mmCIF file of the N, C-alpha and C atoms, coordinates in Angstrom:
data_MODEL
# 
_entry.id   MODEL 
# 
loop_
_atom_site.group_PDB 
_atom_site.id 
_atom_site.type_symbol 
_atom_site.label_atom_id 
_atom_site.label_alt_id 
_atom_site.label_comp_id 
_atom_site.label_asym_id 
_atom_site.label_entity_id 
_atom_site.label_seq_id 
_atom_site.pdbx_PDB_ins_code 
_atom_site.Cartn_x 
_atom_site.Cartn_y 
_atom_site.Cartn_z 
_atom_site.occupancy 
_atom_site.B_iso_or_equiv 
_atom_site.pdbx_formal_charge 
_atom_site.auth_seq_id 
_atom_site.auth_comp_id 
_atom_site.auth_asym_id 
_atom_site.auth_atom_id 
_atom_site.pdbx_PDB_model_num 
ATOM 1   N N  . MET A 1 1  ? 17.488 1.981   -39.012 1.00 0.00 ? 1  MET A N  1 
ATOM 2   C CA . MET A 1 1  ? 18.188 1.649   -38.614 1.00 0.00 ? 1  MET A CA 1 
ATOM 3   C C  . MET A 1 1  ? 19.782 2.354   -39.093 1.00 0.00 ? 1  MET A C  1 
ATOM 4   N N  . ARG A 1 2  ? 20.780 2.728   -38.708 1.00 0.00 ? 2  ARG A N  1 
ATOM 5   C CA . ARG A 1 2  ? 22.043 3.702   -39.625 1.00 0.00 ? 2  ARG A CA 1 
ATOM 6   C C  . ARG A 1 2  ? 22.963 2.609   -39.320 1.00 0.00 ? 2  ARG A C  1 
ATOM 7   N N  . LEU A 1 3  ? 23.857 2.257   -40.197 1.00 0.00 ? 3  LEU A N  1 
ATOM 8   C CA . LEU A 1 3  ? 24.863 1.674   -39.792 1.00 0.00 ? 3  LEU A CA 1 
ATOM 9   C C  . LEU A 1 3  ? 26.301 2.081   -40.071 1.00 0.00 ? 3  LEU A C  1 
ATOM 10  N N  . ASP A 1 4  ? 26.409 2.773   -38.950 1.00 0.00 ? 4  ASP A N  1 
ATOM 11  C CA . ASP A 1 4  ? 28.392 3.517   -38.486 1.00 0.00 ? 4  ASP A CA 1 
ATOM 12  C C  . ASP A 1 4  ? 29.115 2.928   -38.927 1.00 0.00 ? 4  ASP A C  1 
ATOM 13  N N  . GLU A 1 5  ? 30.390 3.468   -39.082 1.00 0.00 ? 5  GLU A N  1 
ATOM 14  C CA . GLU A 1 5  ? 31.567 2.627   -39.061 1.00 0.00 ? 5  GLU A CA 1 
ATOM 15  C C  . GLU A 1 5  ? 31.899 1.448   -38.502 1.00 0.00 ? 5  GLU A C  1 
ATOM 16  N N  . ASN A 1 6  ? 31.767 1.992   -36.927 1.00 0.00 ? 6  ASN A N  1 
ATOM 17  C CA . ASN A 1 6  ? 31.754 1.271   -35.891 1.00 0.00 ? 6  ASN A CA 1 
ATOM 18  C C  . ASN A 1 6  ? 30.976 -0.188  -36.022 1.00 0.00 ? 6  ASN A C  1 
ATOM 19  N N  . ASN A 1 7  ? 29.893 -0.362  -36.396 1.00 0.00 ? 7  ASN A N  1 
ATOM 20  C CA . ASN A 1 7  ? 29.128 -1.628  -36.815 1.00 0.00 ? 7  ASN A CA 1 
ATOM 21  C C  . ASN A 1 7  ? 29.147 -1.841  -37.823 1.00 0.00 ? 7  ASN A C  1 
ATOM 22  N N  . ALA A 1 8  ? 29.904 -1.393  -38.608 1.00 0.00 ? 8  ALA A N  1 
ATOM 23  C CA . ALA A 1 8  ? 29.679 -2.209  -40.507 1.00 0.00 ? 8  ALA A CA 1 
ATOM 24  C C  . ALA A 1 8  ? 31.195 -2.733  -39.960 1.00 0.00 ? 8  ALA A C  1 
ATOM 25  N N  . ARG A 1 9  ? 32.114 -2.648  -38.949 1.00 0.00 ? 9  ARG A N  1 
ATOM 26  C CA . ARG A 1 9  ? 33.221 -3.039  -38.299 1.00 0.00 ? 9  ARG A CA 1 
ATOM 27  C C  . ARG A 1 9  ? 32.739 -4.068  -38.072 1.00 0.00 ? 9  ARG A C  1 
ATOM 28  N N  . THR A 1 10 ? 31.803 -4.302  -36.998 1.00 0.00 ? 10 THR A N  1 
ATOM 29  C CA . THR A 1 10 ? 31.721 -5.251  -36.015 1.00 0.00 ? 10 THR A CA 1 
ATOM 30  C C  . THR A 1 10 ? 31.125 -6.298  -36.915 1.00 0.00 ? 10 THR A C  1 
ATOM 31  N N  . VAL A 1 11 ? 30.024 -5.850  -37.775 1.00 0.00 ? 11 VAL A N  1 
ATOM 32  C CA . VAL A 1 11 ? 28.997 -6.599  -38.228 1.00 0.00 ? 11 VAL A CA 1 
ATOM 33  C C  . VAL A 1 11 ? 30.610 -7.666  -39.594 1.00 0.00 ? 11 VAL A C  1 
ATOM 34  N N  . ALA A 1 12 ? 31.264 -7.327  -40.137 1.00 0.00 ? 12 ALA A N  1 
ATOM 35  C CA . ALA A 1 12 ? 32.537 -7.842  -40.672 1.00 0.00 ? 12 ALA A CA 1 
ATOM 36  C C  . ALA A 1 12 ? 33.167 -8.476  -40.598 1.00 0.00 ? 12 ALA A C  1 
ATOM 37  N N  . ASN A 1 13 ? 33.685 -8.260  -38.942 1.00 0.00 ? 13 ASN A N  1 
ATOM 38  C CA . ASN A 1 13 ? 34.402 -9.139  -38.498 1.00 0.00 ? 13 ASN A CA 1 
ATOM 39  C C  . ASN A 1 13 ? 33.422 -10.814 -37.803 1.00 0.00 ? 13 ASN A C  1 
ATOM 40  N N  . VAL A 1 14 ? 32.289 -10.264 -37.616 1.00 0.00 ? 14 VAL A N  1 
ATOM 41  C CA . VAL A 1 14 ? 31.680 -11.653 -37.345 1.00 0.00 ? 14 VAL A CA 1 
ATOM 42  C C  . VAL A 1 14 ? 31.502 -12.173 -38.807 1.00 0.00 ? 14 VAL A C  1 
ATOM 43  N N  . ILE A 1 15 ? 31.516 -11.683 -39.915 1.00 0.00 ? 15 ILE A N  1 
ATOM 44  C CA . ILE A 1 15 ? 30.981 -12.697 -41.241 1.00 0.00 ? 15 ILE A CA 1 
ATOM 45  C C  . ILE A 1 15 ? 32.273 -13.399 -41.489 1.00 0.00 ? 15 ILE A C  1 
ATOM 46  N N  . VAL A 1 16 ? 33.645 -12.495 -41.368 1.00 0.00 ? 16 VAL A N  1 
ATOM 47  C CA . VAL A 1 16 ? 34.835 -13.388 -41.556 1.00 0.00 ? 16 VAL A CA 1 
ATOM 48  C C  . VAL A 1 16 ? 34.977 -14.304 -40.667 1.00 0.00 ? 16 VAL A C  1 
ATOM 49  N N  . GLY A 1 17 ? 34.833 -14.177 -39.323 1.00 0.00 ? 17 GLY A N  1 
ATOM 50  C CA . GLY A 1 17 ? 34.722 -15.305 -38.697 1.00 0.00 ? 17 GLY A CA 1 
ATOM 51  C C  . GLY A 1 17 ? 33.676 -16.521 -38.632 1.00 0.00 ? 17 GLY A C  1 
ATOM 52  N N  . ALA A 1 18 ? 32.853 -16.375 -39.091 1.00 0.00 ? 18 ALA A N  1 
ATOM 53  C CA . ALA A 1 18 ? 32.131 -17.098 -39.439 1.00 0.00 ? 18 ALA A CA 1 
ATOM 54  C C  . ALA A 1 18 ? 32.361 -18.226 -40.240 1.00 0.00 ? 18 ALA A C  1 
ATOM 55  N N  . ALA A 1 19 ? 33.403 -16.954 -41.080 1.00 0.00 ? 19 ALA A N  1 
ATOM 56  C CA . ALA A 1 19 ? 33.800 -18.102 -42.407 1.00 0.00 ? 19 ALA A CA 1 
ATOM 57  C C  . ALA A 1 19 ? 35.021 -19.023 -42.256 1.00 0.00 ? 19 ALA A C  1 
ATOM 58  N N  . ALA A 1 20 ? 36.049 -17.816 -41.125 1.00 0.00 ? 20 ALA A N  1 
ATOM 59  C CA . ALA A 1 20 ? 36.784 -18.458 -41.221 1.00 0.00 ? 20 ALA A CA 1 
ATOM 60  C C  . ALA A 1 20 ? 36.816 -20.449 -39.731 1.00 0.00 ? 20 ALA A C  1 
ATOM 61  N N  . LEU A 1 21 ? 35.278 -20.224 -38.989 1.00 0.00 ? 21 LEU A N  1 
ATOM 62  C CA . LEU A 1 21 ? 34.893 -20.804 -38.482 1.00 0.00 ? 21 LEU A CA 1 
ATOM 63  C C  . LEU A 1 21 ? 34.658 -22.067 -39.679 1.00 0.00 ? 21 LEU A C  1 
ATOM 64  N N  . GLY A 1 22 ? 33.903 -21.813 -40.755 1.00 0.00 ? 22 GLY A N  1 
ATOM 65  C CA . GLY A 1 22 ? 32.891 -23.083 -41.224 1.00 0.00 ? 22 GLY A CA 1 
ATOM 66  C C  . GLY A 1 22 ? 34.392 -23.500 -42.443 1.00 0.00 ? 22 GLY A C  1 
ATOM 67  N N  . ALA A 1 23 ? 35.030 -22.369 -42.804 1.00 0.00 ? 23 ALA A N  1 
ATOM 68  C CA . ALA A 1 23 ? 36.605 -23.067 -43.494 1.00 0.00 ? 23 ALA A CA 1 
ATOM 69  C C  . ALA A 1 23 ? 37.102 -24.103 -42.934 1.00 0.00 ? 23 ALA A C  1 
ATOM 70  N N  . ALA A 1 24 ? 37.578 -23.731 -41.609 1.00 0.00 ? 24 ALA A N  1 
ATOM 71  C CA . ALA A 1 24 ? 38.402 -24.979 -40.557 1.00 0.00 ? 24 ALA A CA 1 
ATOM 72  C C  . ALA A 1 24 ? 37.447 -26.136 -40.357 1.00 0.00 ? 24 ALA A C  1 
ATOM 73  N N  . VAL A 1 25 ? 35.833 -26.156 -40.061 1.00 0.00 ? 25 VAL A N  1 
ATOM 74  C CA . VAL A 1 25 ? 35.439 -26.857 -40.312 1.00 0.00 ? 25 VAL A CA 1 
ATOM 75  C C  . VAL A 1 25 ? 35.144 -27.930 -40.719 1.00 0.00 ? 25 VAL A C  1 
ATOM 76  N N  . VAL A 1 26 ? 35.580 -27.769 -42.505 1.00 0.00 ? 26 VAL A N  1 
ATOM 77  C CA . VAL A 1 26 ? 35.089 -28.360 -43.420 1.00 0.00 ? 26 VAL A CA 1 
ATOM 78  C C  . VAL A 1 26 ? 36.791 -28.919 -43.597 1.00 0.00 ? 26 VAL A C  1 
ATOM 79  N N  . ILE A 1 27 ? 37.732 -28.574 -43.074 1.00 0.00 ? 27 ILE A N  1 
ATOM 80  C CA . ILE A 1 27 ? 39.330 -28.575 -43.209 1.00 0.00 ? 27 ILE A CA 1 
ATOM 81  C C  . ILE A 1 27 ? 39.121 -29.858 -42.655 1.00 0.00 ? 27 ILE A C  1 
ATOM 82  N N  . LEU A 1 28 ? 39.181 -29.331 -41.235 1.00 0.00 ? 28 LEU A N  1 
ATOM 83  C CA . LEU A 1 28 ? 39.182 -30.640 -40.560 1.00 0.00 ? 28 LEU A CA 1 
ATOM 84  C C  . LEU A 1 28 ? 38.599 -31.875 -40.272 1.00 0.00 ? 28 LEU A C  1 
ATOM 85  N N  . ARG A 1 29 ? 37.110 -32.037 -41.305 1.00 0.00 ? 29 ARG A N  1 
ATOM 86  C CA . ARG A 1 29 ? 36.110 -32.976 -41.493 1.00 0.00 ? 29 ARG A CA 1 
ATOM 87  C C  . ARG A 1 29 ? 36.407 -33.872 -42.723 1.00 0.00 ? 29 ARG A C  1 
ATOM 88  N N  . THR A 1 30 ? 37.611 -33.090 -43.528 1.00 0.00 ? 30 THR A N  1 
ATOM 89  C CA . THR A 1 30 ? 37.880 -33.731 -45.242 1.00 0.00 ? 30 THR A CA 1 
ATOM 90  C C  . THR A 1 30 ? 39.581 -34.667 -44.828 1.00 0.00 ? 30 THR A C  1 
ATOM 91  N N  . PRO A 1 31 ? 39.776 -35.650 -44.507 1.00 0.00 ? 31 PRO A N  1 
ATOM 92  C CA . PRO A 1 31 ? 41.026 -36.190 -44.652 1.00 0.00 ? 31 PRO A CA 1 
ATOM 93  C C  . PRO A 1 31 ? 42.302 -35.517 -45.595 1.00 0.00 ? 31 PRO A C  1 
ATOM 94  N N  . THR A 1 32 ? 41.866 -35.333 -46.659 1.00 0.00 ? 32 THR A N  1 
ATOM 95  C CA . THR A 1 32 ? 42.715 -35.058 -47.300 1.00 0.00 ? 32 THR A CA 1 
ATOM 96  C C  . THR A 1 32 ? 43.230 -33.450 -47.726 1.00 0.00 ? 32 THR A C  1 
ATOM 97  N N  . LEU A 1 33 ? 42.203 -32.561 -47.426 1.00 0.00 ? 33 LEU A N  1 
ATOM 98  C CA . LEU A 1 33 ? 42.497 -31.068 -46.562 1.00 0.00 ? 33 LEU A CA 1 
ATOM 99  C C  . LEU A 1 33 ? 43.030 -30.870 -45.482 1.00 0.00 ? 33 LEU A C  1 
ATOM 100 N N  . ARG A 1 34 ? 42.447 -32.145 -44.252 1.00 0.00 ? 34 ARG A N  1 
ATOM 101 C CA . ARG A 1 34 ? 43.457 -32.046 -43.185 1.00 0.00 ? 34 ARG A CA 1 
ATOM 102 C C  . ARG A 1 34 ? 44.834 -32.208 -43.326 1.00 0.00 ? 34 ARG A C  1 
ATOM 103 N N  . ARG A 1 35 ? 44.917 -33.189 -43.532 1.00 0.00 ? 35 ARG A N  1 
ATOM 104 C CA . ARG A 1 35 ? 46.968 -33.881 -44.417 1.00 0.00 ? 35 ARG A CA 1 
ATOM 105 C C  . ARG A 1 35 ? 47.725 -32.633 -44.771 1.00 0.00 ? 35 ARG A C  1 
ATOM 106 N N  . LEU A 1 36 ? 46.636 -32.040 -45.579 1.00 0.00 ? 36 LEU A N  1 
ATOM 107 C CA . LEU A 1 36 ? 47.602 -31.079 -46.317 1.00 0.00 ? 36 LEU A CA 1 
ATOM 108 C C  . LEU A 1 36 ? 47.910 -29.446 -44.754 1.00 0.00 ? 36 LEU A C  1 
ATOM 109 N N  . ALA A 1 37 ? 46.456 -28.722 -44.518 1.00 0.00 ? 37 ALA A N  1 
ATOM 110 C CA . ALA A 1 37 ? 46.922 -28.540 -43.581 1.00 0.00 ? 37 ALA A CA 1 
ATOM 111 C C  . ALA A 1 37 ? 47.388 -28.254 -42.662 1.00 0.00 ? 37 ALA A C  1 
ATOM 112 N N  . PHE A 1 38 ? 47.617 -29.817 -41.852 1.00 0.00 ? 38 PHE A N  1 
ATOM 113 C CA . PHE A 1 38 ? 48.691 -30.041 -41.190 1.00 0.00 ? 38 PHE A CA 1 
ATOM 114 C C  . PHE A 1 38 ? 50.467 -30.007 -41.679 1.00 0.00 ? 38 PHE A C  1 
ATOM 115 N N  . GLY A 1 39 ? 50.016 -30.205 -42.474 1.00 0.00 ? 39 GLY A N  1 
ATOM 116 C CA . GLY A 1 39 ? 51.822 -30.454 -43.853 1.00 0.00 ? 39 GLY A CA 1 
ATOM 117 C C  . GLY A 1 39 ? 51.903 -28.967 -43.760 1.00 0.00 ? 39 GLY A C  1 
ATOM 118 N N  . LEU A 1 40 ? 51.183 -27.814 -44.230 1.00 0.00 ? 40 LEU A N  1 
ATOM 119 C CA . LEU A 1 40 ? 51.786 -26.880 -44.789 1.00 0.00 ? 40 LEU A CA 1 
ATOM 120 C C  . LEU A 1 40 ? 51.814 -26.013 -43.349 1.00 0.00 ? 40 LEU A C  1 
ATOM 121 N N  . ALA A 1 41 ? 51.532 -26.901 -42.421 1.00 0.00 ? 41 ALA A N  1 
ATOM 122 C CA . ALA A 1 41 ? 51.535 -25.992 -40.897 1.00 0.00 ? 41 ALA A CA 1 
ATOM 123 C C  . ALA A 1 41 ? 52.566 -26.100 -40.068 1.00 0.00 ? 41 ALA A C  1 
ATOM 124 N N  . ARG A 1 42 ? 53.110 -27.555 -40.614 1.00 0.00 ? 42 ARG A N  1 
ATOM 125 C CA . ARG A 1 42 ? 54.367 -28.818 -39.941 1.00 0.00 ? 42 ARG A CA 1 
ATOM 126 C C  . ARG A 1 42 ? 55.664 -27.887 -40.527 1.00 0.00 ? 42 ARG A C  1 
ATOM 127 N N  . THR A 1 43 ? 55.666 -27.639 -41.847 1.00 0.00 ? 43 THR A N  1 
ATOM 128 C CA . THR A 1 43 ? 56.120 -27.033 -43.044 1.00 0.00 ? 43 THR A CA 1 
ATOM 129 C C  . THR A 1 43 ? 56.862 -25.410 -42.484 1.00 0.00 ? 43 THR A C  1 
ATOM 130 N N  . ALA A 1 44 ? 55.669 -24.575 -42.019 1.00 0.00 ? 44 ALA A N  1 
ATOM 131 C CA . ALA A 1 44 ? 55.211 -23.091 -41.192 1.00 0.00 ? 44 ALA A CA 1 
ATOM 132 C C  . ALA A 1 44 ? 56.311 -22.819 -40.364 1.00 0.00 ? 44 ALA A C  1 
ATOM 133 N N  . LEU A 1 45 ? 56.378 -24.079 -39.230 1.00 0.00 ? 45 LEU A N  1 
ATOM 134 C CA . LEU A 1 45 ? 56.967 -24.437 -38.458 1.00 0.00 ? 45 LEU A CA 1 
ATOM 135 C C  . LEU A 1 45 ? 58.133 -24.504 -38.102 1.00 0.00 ? 45 LEU A C  1 
ATOM 136 N N  . THR A 1 46 ? 58.629 -25.277 -39.366 1.00 0.00 ? 46 THR A N  1 
ATOM 137 C CA . THR A 1 46 ? 59.783 -25.719 -39.253 1.00 0.00 ? 46 THR A CA 1 
ATOM 138 C C  . THR A 1 46 ? 60.863 -25.028 -40.014 1.00 0.00 ? 46 THR A C  1 
ATOM 139 N N  . ILE A 1 47 ? 59.797 -24.289 -41.020 1.00 0.00 ? 47 ILE A N  1 
ATOM 140 C CA . ILE A 1 47 ? 60.756 -23.197 -41.652 1.00 0.00 ? 47 ILE A CA 1 
ATOM 141 C C  . ILE A 1 47 ? 61.124 -21.721 -41.279 1.00 0.00 ? 47 ILE A C  1 
ATOM 142 N N  . THR A 1 48 ? 60.144 -21.296 -41.349 1.00 0.00 ? 48 THR A N  1 
ATOM 143 C CA . THR A 1 48 ? 59.777 -19.965 -40.989 1.00 0.00 ? 48 THR A CA 1 
ATOM 144 C C  . THR A 1 48 ? 59.840 -19.262 -39.565 1.00 0.00 ? 48 THR A C  1 
ATOM 145 N N  . LEU A 1 49 ? 59.743 -20.575 -38.837 1.00 0.00 ? 49 LEU A N  1 
ATOM 146 C CA . LEU A 1 49 ? 60.283 -19.888 -36.896 1.00 0.00 ? 49 LEU A CA 1 
ATOM 147 C C  . LEU A 1 49 ? 61.474 -19.859 -36.948 1.00 0.00 ? 49 LEU A C  1 
ATOM 148 N N  . PRO A 1 50 ? 62.392 -21.015 -37.398 1.00 0.00 ? 50 PRO A N  1 
ATOM 149 C CA . PRO A 1 50 ? 63.910 -21.192 -37.750 1.00 0.00 ? 50 PRO A CA 1 
ATOM 150 C C  . PRO A 1 50 ? 64.436 -19.808 -38.097 1.00 0.00 ? 50 PRO A C  1 
ATOM 151 N N  . VAL A 1 51 ? 63.649 -19.480 -39.375 1.00 0.00 ? 51 VAL A N  1 
ATOM 152 C CA . VAL A 1 51 ? 64.530 -18.582 -40.036 1.00 0.00 ? 51 VAL A CA 1 
ATOM 153 C C  . VAL A 1 51 ? 64.339 -16.983 -38.983 1.00 0.00 ? 51 VAL A C  1 
ATOM 154 N N  . TRP A 1 52 ? 62.630 -16.611 -38.477 1.00 0.00 ? 52 TRP A N  1 
ATOM 155 C CA . TRP A 1 52 ? 62.733 -16.043 -37.722 1.00 0.00 ? 52 TRP A CA 1 
ATOM 156 C C  . TRP A 1 52 ? 63.355 -15.424 -36.616 1.00 0.00 ? 52 TRP A C  1 
ATOM 157 N N  . LEU A 1 53 ? 63.342 -16.699 -35.764 1.00 0.00 ? 53 LEU A N  1 
ATOM 158 C CA . LEU A 1 53 ? 64.643 -16.450 -34.702 1.00 0.00 ? 53 LEU A CA 1 
ATOM 159 C C  . LEU A 1 53 ? 65.598 -16.031 -35.038 1.00 0.00 ? 53 LEU A C  1 
ATOM 160 N N  . SER A 1 54 ? 66.032 -16.688 -36.012 1.00 0.00 ? 54 SER A N  1 
ATOM 161 C CA . SER A 1 54 ? 67.662 -16.125 -36.195 1.00 0.00 ? 54 SER A CA 1 
ATOM 162 C C  . SER A 1 54 ? 67.524 -14.755 -36.802 1.00 0.00 ? 54 SER A C  1 
ATOM 163 N N  . ARG A 1 55 ? 66.300 -14.189 -37.389 1.00 0.00 ? 55 ARG A N  1 
ATOM 164 C CA . ARG A 1 55 ? 66.608 -12.771 -37.458 1.00 0.00 ? 55 ARG A CA 1 
ATOM 165 C C  . ARG A 1 55 ? 66.356 -12.080 -35.910 1.00 0.00 ? 55 ARG A C  1 
ATOM 166 N N  . GLU A 1 56 ? 66.289 -12.530 -35.590 1.00 0.00 ? 56 GLU A N  1 
ATOM 167 C CA . GLU A 1 56 ? 65.446 -11.813 -34.196 1.00 0.00 ? 56 GLU A CA 1 
ATOM 168 C C  . GLU A 1 56 ? 66.939 -11.739 -33.224 1.00 0.00 ? 56 GLU A C  1 
ATOM 169 N N  . VAL A 1 57 ? 67.956 -13.098 -32.940 1.00 0.00 ? 57 VAL A N  1 
ATOM 170 C CA . VAL A 1 57 ? 68.551 -13.081 -32.228 1.00 0.00 ? 57 VAL A CA 1 
ATOM 171 C C  . VAL A 1 57 ? 70.467 -12.172 -33.134 1.00 0.00 ? 57 VAL A C  1 
ATOM 172 N N  . GLN A 1 58 ? 70.153 -11.770 -34.190 1.00 0.00 ? 58 GLN A N  1 
ATOM 173 C CA . GLN A 1 58 ? 70.820 -10.858 -35.201 1.00 0.00 ? 58 GLN A CA 1 
ATOM 174 C C  . GLN A 1 58 ? 70.734 -9.483  -34.661 1.00 0.00 ? 58 GLN A C  1 
ATOM 175 N N  . GLN A 1 59 ? 69.416 -9.558  -34.395 1.00 0.00 ? 59 GLN A N  1 
ATOM 176 C CA . GLN A 1 59 ? 69.010 -7.736  -34.513 1.00 0.00 ? 59 GLN A CA 1 
ATOM 177 C C  . GLN A 1 59 ? 69.146 -7.662  -33.352 1.00 0.00 ? 59 GLN A C  1 
ATOM 178 N N  . ALA A 1 60 ? 69.014 -8.293  -31.876 1.00 0.00 ? 60 ALA A N  1 
ATOM 179 C CA . ALA A 1 60 ? 69.408 -8.030  -30.625 1.00 0.00 ? 60 ALA A CA 1 
ATOM 180 C C  . ALA A 1 60 ? 70.679 -8.041  -30.850 1.00 0.00 ? 60 ALA A C  1 
ATOM 181 N N  . TRP A 1 61 ? 71.610 -9.061  -31.024 1.00 0.00 ? 61 TRP A N  1 
ATOM 182 C CA . TRP A 1 61 ? 73.045 -9.013  -30.736 1.00 0.00 ? 61 TRP A CA 1 
ATOM 183 C C  . TRP A 1 61 ? 73.463 -7.473  -31.693 1.00 0.00 ? 61 TRP A C  1 
ATOM 184 N N  . ALA A 1 62 ? 73.149 -7.040  -32.772 1.00 0.00 ? 62 ALA A N  1 
ATOM 185 C CA . ALA A 1 62 ? 73.583 -5.772  -33.338 1.00 0.00 ? 62 ALA A CA 1 
ATOM 186 C C  . ALA A 1 62 ? 73.278 -4.748  -32.424 1.00 0.00 ? 62 ALA A C  1 
ATOM 187 N N  . GLU A 1 63 ? 71.617 -4.580  -32.049 1.00 0.00 ? 63 GLU A N  1 
ATOM 188 C CA . GLU A 1 63 ? 71.125 -3.273  -31.438 1.00 0.00 ? 63 GLU A CA 1 
ATOM 189 C C  . GLU A 1 63 ? 72.330 -3.602  -29.637 1.00 0.00 ? 63 GLU A C  1 
ATOM 190 N N  . THR A 1 64 ? 72.614 -4.767  -29.038 1.00 0.00 ? 64 THR A N  1 
ATOM 191 C CA . THR A 1 64 ? 73.427 -4.949  -28.271 1.00 0.00 ? 64 THR A CA 1 
ATOM 192 C C  . THR A 1 64 ? 75.315 -4.075  -27.686 1.00 0.00 ? 64 THR A C  1 
ATOM 193 N N  . ASP A 1 65 ? 75.810 -4.588  -29.817 1.00 0.00 ? 65 ASP A N  1 
ATOM 194 C CA . ASP A 1 65 ? 77.181 -4.084  -30.019 1.00 0.00 ? 65 ASP A CA 1 
ATOM 195 C C  . ASP A 1 65 ? 76.826 -2.645  -30.468 1.00 0.00 ? 65 ASP A C  1 
ATOM 196 N N  . ARG A 1 66 ? 75.743 -2.491  -31.006 1.00 0.00 ? 66 ARG A N  1 
ATOM 197 C CA . ARG A 1 66 ? 75.787 -1.015  -30.566 1.00 0.00 ? 66 ARG A CA 1 
ATOM 198 C C  . ARG A 1 66 ? 75.436 -0.191  -30.200 1.00 0.00 ? 66 ARG A C  1 
ATOM 199 N N  . GLY A 1 67 ? 74.818 -0.210  -28.665 1.00 0.00 ? 67 GLY A N  1 
ATOM 200 C CA . GLY A 1 67 ? 74.357 0.387   -27.384 1.00 0.00 ? 67 GLY A CA 1 
ATOM 201 C C  . GLY A 1 67 ? 75.730 -0.234  -26.524 1.00 0.00 ? 67 GLY A C  1 
ATOM 202 N N  . SER A 1 68 ? 76.559 -0.689  -26.753 1.00 0.00 ? 68 SER A N  1 
ATOM 203 C CA . SER A 1 68 ? 77.953 -1.127  -25.628 1.00 0.00 ? 68 SER A CA 1 
ATOM 204 C C  . SER A 1 68 ? 78.900 -0.431  -26.317 1.00 0.00 ? 68 SER A C  1 
ATOM 205 N N  . SER A 1 69 ? 78.919 0.329   -27.284 1.00 0.00 ? 69 SER A N  1 
ATOM 206 C CA . SER A 1 69 ? 79.962 0.992   -28.166 1.00 0.00 ? 69 SER A CA 1 
ATOM 207 C C  . SER A 1 69 ? 80.034 2.457   -27.384 1.00 0.00 ? 69 SER A C  1 
ATOM 208 N N  . GLY A 1 70 ? 79.478 3.162   -27.289 1.00 0.00 ? 70 GLY A N  1 
ATOM 209 C CA . GLY A 1 70 ? 79.245 3.996   -26.787 1.00 0.00 ? 70 GLY A CA 1 
ATOM 210 C C  . GLY A 1 70 ? 79.658 4.241   -25.059 1.00 0.00 ? 70 GLY A C  1 
ATOM 211 N N  . SER A 1 71 ? 78.973 4.050   -24.309 1.00 0.00 ? 71 SER A N  1 
ATOM 212 C CA . SER A 1 71 ? 78.501 3.912   -22.710 1.00 0.00 ? 71 SER A CA 1 
ATOM 213 C C  . SER A 1 71 ? 78.854 2.721   -21.967 1.00 0.00 ? 71 SER A C  1 
ATOM 214 N N  . THR A 1 72 ? 79.697 2.562   -20.840 1.00 0.00 ? 72 THR A N  1 
ATOM 215 C CA . THR A 1 72 ? 79.418 1.542   -20.272 1.00 0.00 ? 72 THR A CA 1 
ATOM 216 C C  . THR A 1 72 ? 78.243 1.283   -19.141 1.00 0.00 ? 72 THR A C  1 
ATOM 217 N N  . PRO A 1 73 ? 78.041 0.453   -18.235 1.00 0.00 ? 73 PRO A N  1 
ATOM 218 C CA . PRO A 1 73 ? 76.443 0.103   -17.746 1.00 0.00 ? 73 PRO A CA 1 
ATOM 219 C C  . PRO A 1 73 ? 77.215 0.690   -16.413 1.00 0.00 ? 73 PRO A C  1 
ATOM 220 N N  . ALA A 1 74 ? 76.243 1.430   -15.559 1.00 0.00 ? 74 ALA A N  1 
ATOM 221 C CA . ALA A 1 74 ? 76.700 1.726   -14.366 1.00 0.00 ? 74 ALA A CA 1 
ATOM 222 C C  . ALA A 1 74 ? 76.365 0.723   -13.482 1.00 0.00 ? 74 ALA A C  1 
ATOM 223 N N  . GLN A 1 75 ? 77.367 0.321   -12.765 1.00 0.00 ? 75 GLN A N  1 
ATOM 224 C CA . GLN A 1 75 ? 77.783 -0.624  -11.698 1.00 0.00 ? 75 GLN A CA 1 
ATOM 225 C C  . GLN A 1 75 ? 76.752 -0.352  -10.013 1.00 0.00 ? 75 GLN A C  1 
# 
């Protein structure tokens, strides 16, 4: 059996998925790791999410300003 690129990608995806699932099981079963993981998730949500949202609003505001400076919308 010859392993072509598509089959190699599939095998690699299955291996990475199994490793991630195994790591998740270990983290969820170990109280110290579970607290650490939830603390990091909470930090990521409370810090990165507002920063991302602020950046998206600023970008949308700038694009709206650029789009409305040249022409007026049809009514």
